[in-house]
N, C-alpha and C positions, 0 to 999 in steps of 0.2 A: 106336301105343300103343291101349288099348281105354278107352274113356269110357262110363261108364254114366249116363245121365242120370235122374234120380229126379224125375218131373214133379209139383209140388207144386198143381197147378191144378186143381179140381174139373170145369172145362169141358174137361180132357183135352187134344187137340192144338189144341182151338179157344182156345187160350192165347196172350195177348200174349208172356208170357214166354218160351214155346216159339220164338216168331219170332225171338227173340234168338239162341237157342241153334242154332236150322235157319242163321240168316245164320252163324254160325261155322263148323258144319258145311260149308257152302257155299264158304267161303271157305278153309278150311285142311282140303281132302279127303283130307291124307294121314294121317288117324286115323279109326279104327271107332266110330261111334257107336251106341249101342243106348238106347232110349227105353223107359221103364216110366211108366204112368200110375197113379202110387199114390195120389194122392189122388181120383181119379175112381173107383177101383177098391176102394177102402179096405173096403167092406163086404164084397166076394168075399174080399181078402186076410185080413182079421179071421176070417171063418168057415172059409175053406179052407186049413188050414194047409201043403198041398202047394205052393199058389200063392205062398204066403208063402216058404217053403223055396226055391222056384224062383229068385225074386227073390234071395235069399241066396246062390246059386249065381251067380249072375251077378256079383254084388258081389265075390266071391272070384275071378271070373275077370279082373276089371277091373283099370287101373291108377289109374285118376281116376273118383272119384264127383263128379259134377256135382250139388249140389241146385239143382234149377232151380224157383222158386215166385213167384206173387202174393205180396203181402202184405196179411193182413187185420188190422185192428184190432192194430197195433203187432207183429204176429208173423206166424208161417204160418198159413195155413189150419188148421181144426180138423181135417181128415182127414188133413193131411199130419202133424200133430202126434201123432196114433193111431197112424202108421205108426213114428215115432220110437219110441213108447213102446212099440210089439212088439219093437222090436230088442231091448231090455233083458228083456221079459216073457218072452220065448222064447230067450234065452239065445244072441242072434245077433251079440253085438256084436264077439265075436273077430273076424267075417268082414272088420270094417270095418278092425281093427287095422293099422297101416303103410300103408293105402293113402292116395293123395292126396286131398283134399277141397277143394271149391271150390263160392263159392256165387254165384248169380245172382238177381237179383230184378227185378221190374218194381212201380212204385208212383208216386204223385205226391210222394214224399219225407216222407209222414206217419209219423214215428217208424220210418223205416225201419232207422235205427242200432239201435235196440233189438231189432229183428227178426235183424239180421247178428250182434249180439252174441249172440243165442241160438243161431243156427245155427254160429257159430264154437265157441261152448263146445260144442255137441253134438259138432262135429266133434273137440276134444280130448278130451271124455269118452269117444269112441269110440277113442281113442289114433291119432287120424289125423295124418297132417300136412297141413296149414292151408295150401293155396297161394294162397288170396286169395278177395276177394270183388267183385262188382260190382253198383252199384245205380243205375241209369239212372232217369231219367223214363220213363213207359210210352211216351212219345212221341219218344225221342231215336233213335231208330233212323230216325226220319223225316228227318235230318240228316246229312251226311257227317261232321262232327265226331263226332257220337254213334256212326257206325256204324265210324269209324277206332279209337275208343276201345274199342269192342268187340272188334274184331279183334285189338286190343293186348292186351287182357285174355287171350284165347283163348291168343295167343302165350306170355303171361308162364305160365300156369298149365301147359302144355305143356312150357315151357322148364324150369320148376321140378321137374318130375316126370320129365322125361328126365335131369335131372341129379343125380337122387337127392338133393336138396337138403333139408337138416334145418330143418324151420322152428320157430319160435319158440311158447311157449304164451302166453296172454294171462289166462287165466282158472285160479285155482286148484281143484283137484277139490273137490267139498264131501265133508266129513266127516260122515258119518251115524251120530252118538254121541248119539242123543237119550234120555233117562231117562224113566220111565215117570212120570206126572202123575197126581196126586190131590188132592183138596180137603187144605187143611192147614188154612185160618184159617176162622172162622165168616164167613157171608154176614149182609150188612146190606140188607135190600130197600130199594129207591127206587121212590117213586111217580111213574109213567110217565103217569099219568092216562089221557088220551084218546089219547093217542101211539098209532099203529099201528107194531107192532116186527116185523119180518121177521126170520128166520135162513134163509138158504137156503144149502144144501148141494149137492154135486156127486153124493152116494150118501149113503146109511145108513151111519154110524159107530155101531159097538158095542162097549163093553168096550176102546177105545182111548184116545190122549191126546184127540185131538179131540173124540170124544163127552163126555169130561170137561170140555172146557173149553168146550163148549157149553152143558153143563149148568150150568156153574158162572155162565155168562152170564145165562141165561134165569132162574136163581137170585135173581139181582140185581134183576129186575125185578118190581114191583108191578104188575101188569097183564098184558094179554093178550098173548101172544107165538105167532107162527104160524111153524112150522118145516116146511120146504116142502124136498124133496129134486128136483133136477132129474133124477134117476132115475125118479123117480114120474111125470114130467111126459111126455106123449106128444111126442115130439120125432122129427119122420121122419128127419131127416138134419140136415147143415150147410149153411152158407150157399154156393149154389151160384154165387156171383157174376155172376148175369145180369143184375142191375141193374133186373130190371123194376120194382123199388119206387120207382126213382127220379122218377118221373113224379106220385105220389099215396101213397106209402108202403105199397102192396098188395103185398104178398108172394108170391112163385109158390107157398109153402104156405099160404097162406089159405083156412081152411077143410079143409086137409088132416090136421093135429095141432093141438095145445094151447098151443104155445109163445106163440103172440101174444095171446091171451086171457090167459094167465099173466104175460106182462109187462106188457100194459095193465092187468089187473086187480089183481094182486098187488104187483108189483115198483112200478110208479108209484104205486099207490094209499098204499104204506106211507111212514112219516115217518123212521124209523129201521131200516137193513138192515143185517145183518152176513152178510158173503161167509164160508163156512167151508170149508176143503179141505186137501188134502195136497200136498206139493211132489211134481212128476214130472218127472223129469230137472231142466231148467232153469226149468220154469214150474207151475203149476198143471195139473191132468188136461185131457186133452182134450174131456171134457165140459165143464168150466168154460169152454174156450176156443169149444166149440159155443155156448154161450150169448151169450157176448161177439158172437162172428160174426153168428149169428141176429138180435141185437137191431139189427143193420145194416138191418132193415127200415124203421127210421127214417132209415137212410141217415146222412146229417151233420150231423143236427139233434138237439141234445142234449136228453134227456128226464128226466134226473134231476137238475135243477137244483135247489139248496137242500136236498137231502137229505142226511142224517147219516148216514154210514157208518164200520163198523169191519169188521176184518179178522182171522179167526183161522186160524192155519196150524201146521200140523205137519210139519217138516222143517226142514233146515238152511239156513233162510231167510239167516242173516248172511252167507251163500256168494252170495247173489241180489242184488245191488247193482241189476242190470239188469232184475229183476222188479220191485222197489220202485220203480224209475224208470218202469217200463209203469204200475204200477197208480197211481201219482202222476199220469201224465200223461193217463190215461182220465177219473179223476175230475175233475181240473182242467178238462180240456176240457169235461166235462159240465156244470161247475159246481155239483158237488157238495162235500161236505166230508168229507174221509177223515181222522178222529179218529187211526186207530192202526191198526199191523199189529202183532198179539201172535203169537208162535210158540212152541213148546213146547221151546224151547233152554235154558229156565231152569230152576232147582229149581223144586219146587210152591210153596213160599210167594210166589216173585217173581211167578209165572203167577197166583197167586191175586189179587194186589194190582194186577197191570197188567190184569187183565180188569176187576176191581172198578173200577177208574179209567177203563177204555174206558168202562164202562157210565155212570158218572156224568158224564164229559165229553160222552158223546153225548145224554145229557138234558141238561144244562147247554145244550149248543150248540142242539139243537133248540128248547128255550124261548126262546133269545135270537136264534134266526134267524143264527145266525153260522156263515158262510163265509169260510174262509181267502182272501184274493187269490191268483190264479194266479202261477206262477213262471214261466219261461220254457217249461215245457213245456205248460201250458195257453195261455200268450198267442201262442206260435211257432206250435201244432198249430191254433189256431182261425184264425190269419192265414193259414195254409197253406190251409184248408179254404176261407175268406172268398175266398182270389185266385181259386181252381179254380172254386167255383161260381160267382162274378161272369163267368168267363170261358169257357173251353174245354168245362168240363162242366156249362153251364147247361141245354141243351137235355136232357139225361139225366136230370139232378137238378133238375127244375122244381120239386118240392116243398121243396125246400132253399131254392131262390132266392126263393119266395114267402116263408119262414121269414124268412129272412136281410133280405130288404127289409122286411118288417114287424116285426124286432125289433132294428133297428140294427147288424146286423152288418159292414153295409157301411160300414164307419168309415175309410176311405181317407184318407191324410193330404191329399191334393190335392184334397180336398173341404172343408179346413178354413179357410176363407176368412179369418177373423180372423188366424190363425196366418200363412198366406200374407203378407197385408199388412204384418206387425208385421215379418216377416222381410224383406221387399223394403224398407222405410224403414231398418231397422237395417244391412242391406248397405250401401245407399247410403250412410248416414252413416258407417259405419267405412270407406268408400273412402277419407277424407280421414286420412290418416298420424296428424296431431296428435289428431284425434277416435278413431283406433283406441286410441291409446296412453291416452287418458283411460278410455275404455269398458275397457281391459284389466284397467285398477285397480279397477275397479268392479264386476267380474264377479262376485268373491265374496261381498261385499254384498249385492249385486242378485239374486242367485240365489235365496237366503233368503228375502228381503223378503216375498216373498207367502205363504208359509209361515208365518213371524213374525207377520204379520197375523191369519192364521186362530186361531193359537195365542191371541194376545191378545184377539181380538173374539168368537170362537165359545164 
């Protein structure tokens, strides 16, 4: 069988993920592998349509398309995302139809699930048969069990393709039936005082729903609003995954483009921030992904804590539960407050009300300093970073380690001596069967007692 490996790493052959694929190639040599460094060559692919078409011809000649990529900020790298966009922009989606698709990524499991959901949805939207996905920890190949699972994954996808198996669909195809939006209700301005308000877009929008939605939000603000397009900022390229920023937050692009100055001087200085963009395939645009990726010069250190965010979207967002989870995860990990995500899927009057309410809630939350407590998304994500920065990644990400130590991020349960002592005493106490039965009867009332005390006395 012919397997085409579309490499999503900006580092090309010097990619952790590629070592996993090459191990499969070595251990199962009966199939033909062809590798294309898509992300590393995205600038050439975008500029040279002949180069792009050569890739598509190889897709047509292949039995299995193996999407192999590292994970950056809950998804694939922006360069890979741009290639996926080009497939539809250049009408090449038909080349993938009926092919078998599989996904392999490497990461530390920080929202690898959302990236795999995204890639499976892309395969399904391309009318591919999804043969499976594999998401190892980046170091799993170092142990025998990890290697055995990797080979089993390779055998599995080859078996499915060789037997022409039909595979199930996990995601409903988005319905693009967006109505035209225009102002319907009068706008009542709200006094934002000295709050710094920033509206950030991926490109300039004119004469469309999103431009009207942005205008509606700005019309709510009695105060200054800065509108910035990422396309107007000199950004030389996406994150390269080089990790040079790990020591001291110094990015390899420092002094070479405008992104870092924009992030530090504009984004981090704002109190209230609106992100505005359109749905592109199953996410936002590659330009937006580039922004999230390039912000990794801050590595695993949150930089937007306490800020109030709102999002304006054009497109079938109601079909994008995975995108909603990605956005929630990102802002919760940052310690920021995401008020609402408003799309243009509603009638004009409802959109008016939603945007007006968004402005009102942003203003109220900024005044109160309110940030919702994180759910599993924020708590779990932060713990993954905590453990790896304390452990195996500390040498590379020394800046994170310093920040985590100084800001109480190393909240390991084994350091909670008070709880350890209580547990020790109670376990000893309940080793007596009679005492255990007595405690069993008390658990319900004793569990709530500390909370009741707070309610009654504070």
